[in-house]
C-alpha positions in Angstrom: 29.3 24.7 -2.4 26.4 26.3 -0.7 22.5 27.0 -1.9 19.7 25.1 -2.6 20.7 21.6 -4.6 17.6 20.5 -5.3 16.9 21.7 -9.3 18.7 18.5 -10.2 16.0 16.2 -8.7 13.5 14.2 -10.2 11.2 13.9 -7.8 7.7 16.1 -7.0 8.3 16.5 -3.6 11.9 17.7 -4.1 11.0 19.9 -6.9 8.5 21.8 -4.8 11.7 22.7 -2.3 14.1 23.8 -5.2 13.2 27.4 -4.7 13.5 27.3 -0.7 15.7 30.0 0.5 17.5 26.5 2.9 20.0 25.1 1.5 18.6 21.8 0.8 21.0 19.2 -0.4 19.5 15.3 -1.7 20.2 12.7 0.8 23.7 10.8 0.4 27.4 10.3 0.9 27.8 14.4 0.1 25.6 15.1 2.4 27.3 13.1 5.1 31.0 14.3 3.7 30.0 18.3 4.3 28.6 17.7 7.8 31.4 16.0 8.8 33.9 18.5 7.3 31.4 21.6 8.5 31.3 19.7 11.8 27.8 20.5 11.7 24.7 18.0 12.5 22.4 17.3 9.8 18.5 18.3 10.1 16.7 15.7 7.6 13.6 16.5 6.6 11.3 13.3 5.1 7.3 14.3 3.5 5.6 13.5 0.2 4.0 15.6 -2.4 0.6 14.8 -1.5 1.4 15.4 2.4 -0.9 18.5 3.5 1.1 19.1 7.2 4.2 18.7 5.2 3.2 21.8 2.6 2.1 23.2 6.1 5.7 23.2 7.2 7.2 24.5 4.2 5.4 27.4 4.0 5.6 28.4 7.8 9.2 27.6 8.3 11.0 26.7 4.9 9.9 29.8 2.4 10.5 32.0 5.6 14.0 33.9 5.2 14.4 34.1 8.5 14.3 30.6 9.5 16.2 29.4 6.8 19.0 31.6 7.4 19.2 29.9 10.9 19.1 26.6 9.6 21.7 27.4 6.7 23.6 28.6 9.6 23.5 25.9 12.5 22.9 22.3 10.3 23.8 20.5 7.0 19.8 20.4 5.7 18.8 17.2 3.8 15.5 16.7 2.0 14.1 13.4 1.3 10.9 12.3 0.1 9.5 9.1 1.8 8.4 7.7 -0.8 11.6 7.8 -3.1 13.5 6.1 -0.2 11.1 4.5 1.8 14.4 3.3 3.3 15.6 6.2 4.4 12.8 6.9 6.1 11.9 3.4 7.8 15.4 4.4 9.6 14.3 7.3 11.0 10.3 6.7 11.7 12.0 3.9 13.9 14.2 6.1 15.2 11.2 8.4 16.7 9.5 5.9 17.8 12.5 5.2 20.3 12.2 8.1 21.7 8.8 7.8 22.8 6.9 9.9 19.7 4.7 9.2 17.3 6.0 9.0 13.8 4.2 11.0 10.8 4.4 13.4 8.0 6.8 15.5 7.9 9.0 14.0 9.4 12.3 16.4 11.2 15.3 14.7 12.3 18.6 15.4 13.5 21.4 13.9 13.1 25.2 13.5 13.2 27.4 13.6 10.4 26.9 10.0 10.6 23.7 9.9 10.2 23.3 8.7 13.9 19.5 10.3 14.7 20.1 11.9 18.7 16.6 14.2 18.5 13.5 14.0 16.1 9.7 14.8 15.8 6.9 15.5 13.0 5.5 18.7 12.3 6.7 21.7 14.6 5.4 25.1 13.9 7.2 28.2 13.4 6.2 29.8 16.5 5.1 27.6 19.6 1.5 26.2 19.3 -0.5 23.7 19.3 1.2 22.3 22.3 4.2 22.5 20.6 7.7 24.3 20.6 8.3 26.5 17.8 10.6 25.5 14.5 13.1 28.3 15.4 13.5 27.7 19.0 13.9 24.0 19.1 17.1 25.0 15.9 18.9 27.1 18.2 18.5 24.6 20.9 19.3 21.5 19.5 22.6 23.5 17.5 23.5 24.7 21.1 23.7 21.3 22.5 25.5 20.0 19.7 28.0 22.7 19.6 29.4 22.2 23.2 29.4 18.2 22.9 26.5 17.8 24.9 26.6 14.0 26.8 22.4 13.8 26.0 23.5 14.5 22.5 26.1 11.7 22.6 24.2 9.9 24.8 21.5 9.8 22.8 23.4 8.8 19.7 24.7 6.1 20.9 21.2 4.7 22.3 19.3 5.2 19.0 22.2 3.3 17.5 21.8 0.6 19.5 17.9 -0.1 19.4 17.8 0.3 16.2 20.4 -3.1 15.2 18.7 -4.2 17.8 15.0 -3.7 15.7 17.0 -4.6 12.7 16.8 -8.1 14.1 13.6 -9.4 14.9 12.9 -12.0 17.6 12.5 -15.6 16.3 9.9 -17.8 17.1 8.4 -21.2 16.5 5.9 -21.8 13.8 2.6 -19.9 13.0 -0.3 -22.1 13.7 -3.9 -21.7 12.3 -5.6 -21.6 16.1 -3.2 -18.7 16.8 -4.4 -17.7 13.8 -7.8 -17.9 14.8 -6.9 -16.2 18.5 -5.1 -13.0 16.7 -8.5 -12.4 14.8 -10.8 -13.0 17.5 -8.5 -10.1 19.4 -8.7 -7.7 16.6 -12.4 -7.8 17.3 -12.1 -6.0 20.2 -10.2 -3.2 18.0 -13.4 -2.8 15.7 -15.7 0.1 15.8 -19.1 -1.8 15.2 -21.0 1.5 14.8 -18.8 3.0 11.9 -15.9 0.3 11.5 -12.5 0.2 11.1 -9.7 0.0 13.9 -10.2 2.7 17.1 -11.1 5.8 17.1 -9.7 9.3 14.6 -7.6 9.0 13.1 -9.2 6.2 11.2 -6.9 3.9 8.6 -8.2 1.5 5.9 -6.1 -1.1 7.8 -7.0 -3.7 4.3 -4.3 -6.1 5.6 -5.9 -6.5 8.7 -9.2 -6.7 7.2 -8.1 -9.4 5.4 -6.8 -11.1 8.0 -10.3 -10.9 9.3 -11.6 -12.2 6.2 -9.6 -15.1 6.0 -11.0 -16.3 9.2 -14.3 -16.3 8.2 -13.6 -18.2 5.4 -10.8 -20.3 7.6 -13.5 -20.9 10.6 -16.9 -19.6 9.4 -16.7 -16.4 12.2 -19.4 -14.1 10.8 -18.1 -11.8 13.6 -15.2 -11.3 11.4 -16.6 -11.1 7.8 -19.7 -8.5 9.4 -16.8 -6.3 10.9 -15.0 -6.2 7.0 -18.3 -5.7 5.5 -19.4 -3.3 7.7 -16.0 -1.5 7.9 -15.7 -1.2 4.0 -19.8 0.2 3.5 -18.7 2.5 5.8 -15.7 3.7 4.1 -17.2 3.1 0.5 -20.1 5.5 1.4 -18.1 7.8 3.8 -15.7 10.9 2.8 -12.9 9.4 2.6 -14.7 8.1 -0.6 -14.7 10.3 -3.5 -18.4 10.2 -4.8 -17.6 12.0 -8.1 -13.9 10.8 -9.3 -13.8 7.4 -7.5 -10.9 6.4 -5.1 -10.2 6.6 -1.8 -8.2 9.2 0.7 -5.2 7.6 2.8 -7.3 8.1 5.8 -10.2 9.7 7.9 -9.5 12.4 10.5 -12.5 11.6 12.0 -14.1 8.0 13.2 -16.9 8.3 11.0 -14.7 8.6 7.8 -16.2 11.9 6.7 -13.4 14.0 6.3 -9.9 12.8 5.1 -6.5 14.5 4.4 -7.7 14.0 0.5 -4.8 12.8 -0.5 -5.4 9.5 -3.0 -1.9 7.2 -2.7 -2.1 4.4 -5.5 -1.2 2.0 -2.9 -3.7 2.7 -0.8 -6.5 2.2 -3.4 -4.8 -0.9 -5.0 -5.0 -2.9 -1.8 -8.2 -1.5 -1.2 -9.4 -2.4 -5.2 -8.3 -6.4 -3.9 -10.6 -6.1 -0.9 -13.3 -5.2 -1.9 -13.1 -7.8 -5.1 -13.3 -10.1 -2.7 -16.2 -8.7 -1.1 -18.0 -8.5 -3.9 -17.8 -11.8 -5.0 -19.0 -13.5 -2.4 -21.3 -10.8 -1.1 -23.0 -9.9 -4.5 -23.5 -6.6 -3.2 -24.1 -3.9 -6.0 -22.0 -1.5 -3.6 -18.8 -3.4 -3.6 -18.6 -4.0 -7.3 -19.8 0.1 -8.0 -17.3 1.1 -6.1 -14.5 -1.3 -7.3 -15.2 -0.3 -10.8 -14.8 3.2 -9.9 -11.7 3.4 -8.2 -10.3 1.2 -11.0 -12.5 4.0 -13.7 -10.6 6.7 -11.4 -6.7 4.3 -11.9 -7.2 4.5 -15.4 -8.5 7.7 -16.0 -6.1 9.7 -13.6 -3.3 7.3 -12.6 -1.9 6.0 -15.4 1.1 8.2 -16.7 2.0 8.3 -20.6 4.7 5.3 -20.5 2.4 3.2 -19.2 3.1 2.9 -15.4 1.2 4.2 -12.9 1.6 7.5 -11.1 2.1 7.9 -7.4 -0.3 10.2 -5.4 -2.6 13.3 -6.1 -2.1 16.0 -3.8 -4.7 16.8 -1.0 -4.2 20.9 -1.1 -5.3 23.1 -4.6 -4.2 26.7 -4.6 -2.8 26.5 -1.0 -5.9 25.0 0.4 -6.6 21.7 1.5 -9.7 19.8 0.1 -10.3 22.8 -2.0 -10.7 20.5 -5.2 -13.2 18.6 -3.9 -15.9 20.6 -1.2 -18.6 21.8 -2.2 -21.1 24.6 -0.7 -25.0 24.1 -1.2 -25.4 27.2 -3.2 -23.0 26.2 -6.0 -24.3 22.9 -6.2 -28.0 24.6 -6.4 -26.8 26.7 -9.1 -25.2 23.3 -10.9 -28.1 21.7 -10.5 -30.5 24.0 -11.2 -32.2 22.7 -14.3 -33.2 19.2 -12.1 -36.8 19.3 -11.1 -36.7 20.1 -7.3 -37.6 16.7 -6.4 -34.3 15.5 -7.7 -32.1 18.1 -6.2 -33.7 17.7 -2.5 -33.1 13.7 -3.1 -28.8 14.7 -4.4 -29.0 17.0 -0.9 -30.5 14.1 1.3 -28.5 11.4 -0.3 -25.5 13.3 0.2 -25.5 15.3 3.3 -26.0 18.9 1.4 -26.7 21.5 3.8 -26.5 25.4 4.3 -24.1 25.1 7.0 -22.1 22.4 5.3 -20.5 19.2 7.7 -17.1 20.2 7.5 -15.4 23.7 8.5 -18.5 25.3 6.6 -18.0 23.1 3.5 -19.4 19.9 2.5 -17.8 17.0 1.6 -20.0 14.4 -0.4 -20.8 11.2 1.5 -23.7 8.7 2.0 -23.2 7.2 5.9 -25.8 9.2 6.7 -28.0 6.9 4.3 -26.2 4.1 3.2 -28.7 1.7 1.9 -28.6 2.2 -2.2 -31.9 3.2 -3.9 -33.3 1.6 -6.5 -32.3 1.6 -9.7 -34.0 4.2 -11.0 -33.4 6.8 -7.5 -29.5 5.6 -8.1 -29.4 6.1 -12.2 -30.7 9.8 -11.2 -28.1 10.3 -8.6 -25.6 9.1 -11.7 -25.8 11.6 -13.8 -26.4 14.2 -11.1 -22.8 13.3 -9.9 -21.9 13.3 -13.7 -23.0 17.1 -14.0 -20.7 18.1 -10.6 -17.9 16.4 -11.6 -17.9 17.6 -15.0 -17.8 21.1 -13.3 -15.2 20.1 -10.9 -12.6 19.6 -13.9 -12.5 22.8 -14.2 -11.5 24.1 -11.0 -7.4 24.1 -10.4 -6.7 20.4 -9.8 -4.1 19.1 -7.0 -1.0 17.9 -7.7 0.4 14.8 -9.3 3.4 13.3 -8.1 3.7 11.6 -11.8 6.9 9.4 -10.6 6.4 5.4 -10.8 7.3 3.4 -7.8 8.5 -0.3 -8.7 6.7 -1.7 -5.1 3.5 0.0 -5.7 2.8 -0.6 -9.0 3.6 -4.1 -8.2 0.6 -3.7 -5.8 -1.9 -2.3 -8.4 -1.1 -4.4 -11.0 -1.8 -7.6 -8.9 -5.2 -6.0 -8.4 -6.0 -5.1 -11.8 -4.8 -9.0 -12.5 -7.4 -10.3 -9.4 -9.6 -8.0 -10.5 -10.2 -8.5 -14.2 -9.8 -12.4 -13.3 -13.0 -12.4 -11.1 -15.3 -10.1 -13.2 -13.9 -11.3 -16.8 -12.4 -7.2 -17.8 -10.1 -7.7 -20.3 -9.0 -4.2 -20.4 -7.9 -3.8 -17.0 -5.4 -6.8 -17.3 -4.2 -5.0 -20.5 -3.6 -2.0 -18.4 -2.0 -4.3 -15.9 0.4 -5.8 -18.3 1.3 -2.6 -19.9 2.5 -1.8 -16.7 4.4 -4.5 -15.7 6.0 -4.4 -18.9 6.9 -0.5 -18.2 8.9 -1.9 -15.1 10.8 -4.4 -16.9 11.7 -2.4 -20.0 12.0 1.4 -18.1 13.3 0.9 -14.6 15.4 -1.7 -14.6 19.7 -1.6 -15.2 22.0 -4.3 -15.9 19.5 -6.7 -14.5 18.6 -4.9 -11.4 15.6 -3.0 -10.8 15.3 0.2 -9.6 13.1 1.7 -7.0 11.4 5.2 -8.9 11.4 6.8 -12.6 10.3 9.5 -13.3 10.2 11.2 -17.2 13.6 9.6 -18.0 14.8 10.0 -14.8 15.7 6.3 -13.0 16.4 7.0 -8.9 17.8 4.8 -6.2 18.4 1.1 -6.0 15.4 -0.9 -5.7 14.2 -2.0 -1.7 12.8 -5.8 -1.0 9.3 -4.4 -1.8 9.9 -3.4 -4.9 10.9 -6.9 -5.7 8.5 -8.6 -3.6 5.7 -6.7 -4.9 6.8 -6.8 -8.3 7.5 -10.6 -8.4 4.0 -10.9 -6.5 2.3 -9.3 -9.1 4.3 -11.0 -12.0 2.8 -14.6 -10.2 -0.8 -12.9 -10.4 -0.2 -12.3 -14.5 0.9 -15.6 -14.9 -2.1 -17.6 -12.9 -4.4 -15.4 -15.2 -2.7 -15.7 -18.4 -0.8 -18.6 -18.6 1.7 -17.1 -20.3 5.3 -18.7 -19.6 7.5 -15.1 -19.2 5.4 -14.1 -15.8 6.5 -17.0 -13.6 10.4 -16.6 -15.3 10.4 -12.9 -14.5 9.2 -13.8 -10.9 11.9 -16.6 -10.3 14.5 -14.3 -11.6 13.9 -11.8 -9.3 13.6 -14.5 -6.2 16.8 -15.0 -7.3 18.2 -10.9 -7.2 16.9 -11.1 -3.5 18.3 -14.3 -2.6 21.7 -13.1 -4.0 21.5 -9.1 -2.9 18.8 -9.2 0.0 18.8 -13.0 1.6 20.5 -12.6 5.6 23.0 -15.5 4.6 23.7 -16.1 8.9 20.0 -15.7 10.4 17.7 -15.7 7.4 14.7 -13.7 5.8 15.4 -10.7 3.7 16.8 -7.4 4.5 15.5 -4.3 3.3 17.9 -2.6 1.4 20.6 -4.7 -1.2 24.0 -5.5 -0.1 25.8 -2.9 -2.4 23.7 -0.4 -1.0 25.9 2.2 0.5 24.1 5.0 2.1 22.0 4.1 4.8 22.7 3.9 8.4 21.7 0.1 8.5 20.3 -2.8 6.6 16.8 -3.4 8.3 15.0 -6.3 8.3 11.5 -6.6 9.6 8.1 -8.1 8.7 6.0 -4.8 9.7 3.6 -3.8 7.2 4.2 0.4 6.6 2.7 2.4 4.0 3.0 -0.7 1.7 3.0 -4.8 3.2 6.2 -5.5 4.6 8.7 -7.1 2.1 9.4 -10.3 3.8 5.4 -11.1 4.4 4.8 -10.8 0.6 7.5 -13.0 -0.7 6.5 -15.7 1.7 3.7 -15.8 0.1 5.6 -15.4 -3.3 7.8 -18.2 -1.7 5.0 -20.4 -1.1 3.3 -20.2 -4.3 6.5 -20.8 -6.3 7.1 -23.7 -5.0 3.8 -25.5 -5.5 3.7 -24.1 -9.4 7.4 -24.9 -10.2 7.9 -28.3 -7.6 10.8 -26.3 -6.8 12.4 -27.3 -2.9 14.8 -24.3 -3.1 11.5 -22.3 -2.6 9.8 -24.0 0.1 13.3 -23.9 2.0 12.9 -20.3 1.9 9.6 -20.1 3.3 10.5 -22.6 5.8 13.0 -20.3 7.4 10.7 -17.0 7.1 8.2 -18.4 9.4 10.1 -18.9 12.4 12.3 -15.9 11.7 9.7 -13.4 12.5 7.1 -15.4 14.3 9.0 -14.2 18.0 7.4 -11.0 16.2 4.0 -11.8 17.1 4.3 -11.5 20.7 5.8 -8.0 20.7 3.0 -6.3 18.5 1.1 -8.5 16.1 -1.0 -5.6 14.8 1.6 -4.4 12.1 2.3 -8.0 10.9 -0.9 -8.9 8.7 0.8 -9.9 5.1 2.9 -11.9 7.3 0.3 -13.8 9.1 -2.1 -13.9 6.0 0.8 -15.2 4.6 1.2 -17.9 7.2 -2.3 -18.6 6.6 -1.3 -19.4 2.7 1.9 -21.5 4.0 0.3 -23.6 6.9 -2.7 -24.5 4.4 -2.1 -23.8 0.7 -5.5 -24.8 -1.4 -4.4 -25.1 -4.9 -6.1 -25.7 -8.4 -4.6 -27.3 -11.5 -6.6 -27.0 -14.5 -6.1 -29.7 -17.3 -7.6 -29.3 -21.2 -7.7 -26.7 -24.1 -8.2 -23.4 -22.8 -10.5 -22.8 -25.5 -13.1 -25.6 -24.9 -16.6 -24.4 -22.9 -15.9 -26.7 -20.3 -12.5 -25.3 -19.7 -13.9 -22.0 -19.8 -16.6 -23.0 -17.0 -14.5 -24.1 -14.7 -12.1 -21.5 -15.2 -15.0 -19.1 -14.1 -15.7 -20.9 -11.0 -13.3 -20.1 -10.1 -12.9 -16.7 -10.3 -16.1 -16.2 -8.8 -15.5 -17.1 -5.7 -13.3 -15.0 -2.9 -10.2 -17.4 -1.8 -7.7 -15.7 -0.9 -4.1 -17.2 -1.6 -5.6 -19.8 -4.0 -2.8 -21.0 -6.0 -4.2 -21.6 -9.7 -1.8 -23.8 -12.0 -3.4 -23.7 -15.9 -1.7 -26.3 -17.8 -3.4 -26.5 -21.0 -3.5 -29.4 -23.0 0.7 -29.8 -23.0 1.8 -29.3 -19.4 2.8 -31.1 -16.3 3.0 -30.8 -13.0 5.9 -31.3 -11.3 7.0 -34.8 -10.0 6.2 -33.8 -5.7 3.0 -32.2 -6.9 -0.1 -34.0 -4.8 -1.9 -34.3 -8.0 1.0 -35.2 -10.0 -0.4 -39.1 -9.9 -3.8 -38.3 -10.2 -3.4 -36.1 -13.1 -5.6 -37.8 -16.4 -5.1 -37.2 -20.2 -3.8 -33.4 -20.7 -5.9 -33.1 -23.1 -9.5 -33.9 -20.9 -10.6 -30.5 -19.3 -10.6 -31.1 -15.8 -9.9 -29.1 -12.7 -7.9 -30.8 -9.7 -8.6 -29.6 -6.1 -6.1 -29.9 -3.0 -5.7 -28.7 0.1 -2.3 -28.9 1.5 -1.2 -32.8 0.5 -4.8 -34.1 -0.3 -6.2 -33.8 -4.3 -9.8 -34.0 -4.9 -10.8 -36.7 -8.3 -11.1 -34.7 -11.3 -14.0 -32.2 -11.2 -15.2 -31.7 -14.9 -18.4 -30.3 -14.3 -18.4 -26.1 -12.6 -20.6 -26.3 -10.4 -19.3 -29.5 -8.9 -15.9 -27.5 -8.6 -17.9 -24.3 -6.8 -18.9 -26.5 -4.5 -15.8 -28.2 -4.0 -13.6 -25.0 -3.6 -16.9 -23.6 -1.3 -15.9 -26.2 1.4 -12.5 -26.2 1.0 -12.1 -22.5 2.4 -13.0 -23.8 5.6 -11.0 -26.0 8.2 -13.7 -28.3 8.6 
């Protein structure tokens, strides 16, 4: 069967390629079988809908009749949406790294008919440029080598297969003590840009997991350098061009070190993690900037990223009308025209604040940002700027919008649900909580078949078995909702999802969770790792989930699983600790759990006051158990013996196995919680 077979797919990214003259097939057994039958290698192309360079390669090569004819003649061509199949993407990104190449998208890999990689790269221009070979010459060279039965092809495939199998078995180690976490945080200080914040130079990514490591170090040890580096980074991002100053929300990364010029795509997972980080920063500092950016970003999510059925959509594209960033950038003449009815002083103040000039600040146009003047003005000045921003936003809404990838991914939804649950609790915002619960129910009701989650849904089409991250992030979201609402169904759902993971994903021989289930049959291997990628690593998230479940339920099974996870991945720290942030942050919680048990009638002022005292303090990993008037603690809980009359509104603060006397006053609880965050 020939021809392009993507028209029946659900992914917006795959549908972008349905009219290519390339004979694309989706990933699966059919593609592998066809490669064997025809004796051809596989050309695997991985990207996503919001990816700028994916669009560039598509326009240059995949839409070109001559290039497509060569691809069809020489290869079985397979398209993968990395957001739909993160498991496939991870395997072949790892293979590319083993070849000594920098990963990214579009990913271009050449495979044997068994799916074994033997060579690859990322973006290839049609003709040689940027120091890279032309795509057509690459195609011919690879096909010739494969047809000749080249020893190099065989050696590469064998070597990569074995190396990937080794990577799938992480290095074991010992326990992860707080002193090691401190050394890692202090080592990170050397990687921070002291002027602009963030890790290293260009390109610069937000790295929320690493920033949370530093934030926890500040809370644990009182290290002000760690605190200041996080706040500097957040301030520069919040005032930089990576932030959409009109519509809210952060782009995926900045192409420069100053956070000025992003690639403009907005991803759900980035914004979810930054909402959590901003929640902690706003609580701790009280700075209006962080609270404002938090509210604006959530406003963008609720306005533009909620699907009709209540799930959260994946992303907004970098391009519109075939041009990167066209939707977001401005020319001075356009701003002058739109704000012509404003006093000259107001117009000039706006242009100074947002770096608007005749020559522009990026490729002849202007990206609105405030990093040249990051300090907020007084109330009147900021109110005036907000009014002018609204005028520009109203005009921008008339432009051709970037593409909207409206598929709902379980793992990304879990991140946003958890972030909104935490933010709603911190700032007593019931609307945010309602949206989070609606999305949670959407995943349960619309993305579950026979009790098993599916990874992706678009319209009424479900696709692909759930990954570890789907279950881990949704379980984490369920626990956040349980702690905020006291509704038992969320705790029950978290336990059910963990049971599924233990049945189908747990490595019975060595411990740890595989990325894919035991009945997922179209992957080269079942990877098992704790490295963060686009989303936090599932094994790291599960360490936090298991620790929380153990302390909420007293079930020793959860503690035993957590105790296995830590040494199972601890050896990876010696290889490279940078991608282990989620795992290391969960180790911090597991080694020194901070718990609060709240008893009494939730309707009483004392109970409400105690709850607000908890909500208004930054305490990452805090395990909150609202017992209400009739609840009880597990017998092995450190506060169970000290628990007073259930009807009495009181808080019991536990650090590890040591618990306070009942705290009846919100101020006393606040002081105790602030003191308990550190290792005094």
